[in-house]
C-alpha positions as CSV (number, residue, x, y, z in Angstrom):
1,M,65.7,-37.1,28.6
2,F,67.7,-37.2,31.8
3,L,69.1,-34.2,33.8
4,K,72.1,-34.8,36.0
5,P,71.4,-34.2,39.7
6,G,72.4,-30.6,40.8
7,C,72.2,-29.2,37.3
8,E,68.6,-28.0,37.4
9,E,69.3,-24.3,37.6
10,E,72.0,-24.4,35.0
11,Y,69.6,-26.3,32.6
12,E,67.0,-23.6,33.0
13,R,69.6,-20.8,32.6
14,R,70.9,-22.2,29.4
15,H,67.5,-22.7,27.9
16,A,66.5,-19.1,28.9
17,A,69.3,-17.9,26.7
18,L,68.7,-20.4,23.8
19,W,70.8,-19.4,20.8
20,P,68.7,-17.5,18.1
21,E,70.2,-19.7,15.3
22,L,69.1,-22.8,17.2
23,K,65.6,-21.4,17.6
24,Q,65.5,-20.7,13.9
25,G,66.8,-24.1,12.9
26,I,64.1,-25.8,15.1
27,K,61.4,-23.8,13.5
28,E,62.7,-24.4,10.0
29,A,62.7,-28.1,10.7
30,G,58.9,-27.8,11.3
31,V,58.9,-28.0,15.0
32,G,56.5,-25.7,16.9
33,N,54.8,-25.4,20.2
34,Y,57.8,-26.9,21.9
35,S,57.8,-27.3,25.7
36,I,60.1,-29.3,28.1
37,F,58.8,-30.4,31.5
38,W,61.0,-31.5,34.5
39,D,60.0,-34.2,37.0
40,R,61.8,-33.1,40.1
41,E,61.7,-36.6,41.7
42,T,63.3,-38.5,38.9
43,N,65.2,-35.7,37.0
44,I,63.4,-36.9,33.8
45,L,62.8,-34.2,31.2
46,F,59.8,-34.7,29.0
47,A,59.7,-32.8,25.8
48,Y,56.5,-32.0,23.9
49,Q,56.6,-30.6,20.4
50,E,54.2,-30.3,17.6
51,I,55.8,-31.1,14.3
52,E,55.0,-30.7,10.6
53,G,56.2,-33.8,8.7
54,E,58.2,-36.7,10.2
55,Q,61.2,-34.9,11.7
56,S,61.5,-33.8,15.3
57,S,64.3,-31.8,17.0
58,Q,66.0,-35.1,17.9
59,D,66.5,-35.7,14.1
60,M,68.6,-32.6,13.7
61,G,71.9,-34.2,14.4
62,A,73.4,-33.3,11.0
63,D,72.9,-29.6,11.7
64,E,76.1,-27.9,13.0
65,T,74.3,-25.6,15.4
66,T,72.5,-28.5,16.9
67,K,75.8,-30.4,17.3
68,R,77.3,-27.4,19.1
69,W,74.2,-27.2,21.4
70,W,74.5,-30.9,22.2
71,D,78.2,-30.4,23.0
72,Y,77.3,-27.5,25.2
73,M,74.7,-29.5,27.2
74,K,76.6,-32.8,27.6
75,D,78.0,-31.8,31.0
76,I,74.5,-31.5,32.6
77,M,72.5,-34.2,30.8
78,E,72.9,-37.9,30.0
79,T,74.0,-38.2,26.4
80,N,74.8,-40.7,23.7
81,P,78.3,-41.1,22.1
82,D,77.4,-38.2,19.6
83,N,76.4,-36.0,22.6
84,S,72.7,-36.1,21.6
85,P,70.5,-36.4,24.7
86,V,69.5,-39.9,25.7
87,T,65.8,-40.1,24.9
88,I,63.2,-42.8,25.3
89,P,60.4,-42.9,22.8
90,I,57.0,-43.1,24.5
91,Q,53.7,-44.2,23.2
92,E,50.5,-42.1,23.4
93,V,47.9,-44.1,25.3
94,F,45.2,-41.4,25.4
95,H,44.2,-38.4,23.4
96,L,41.2,-36.1,23.6
97,D,40.3,-33.3,21.1
């Protein structure tokens, strides 16, 4: 995902006050151990989440709370026409248990 320049503090502020109904919806979708990392040089946000099943938080676009959150965040992130964050799938190239 991509954070717009100058919006770093606002992004952190909004996530520190994440809506309880959004937290619940993410958990109910089978998403857990969810972290977002920020690369200060590129303003790229990297999200890591462990999921049960095939659905991730990015697949929650039919959920009304998720749509409201995406609308709320569109002014500080690069978004798609439906206001979902622009994301780039990445491939795991190494894993160690």
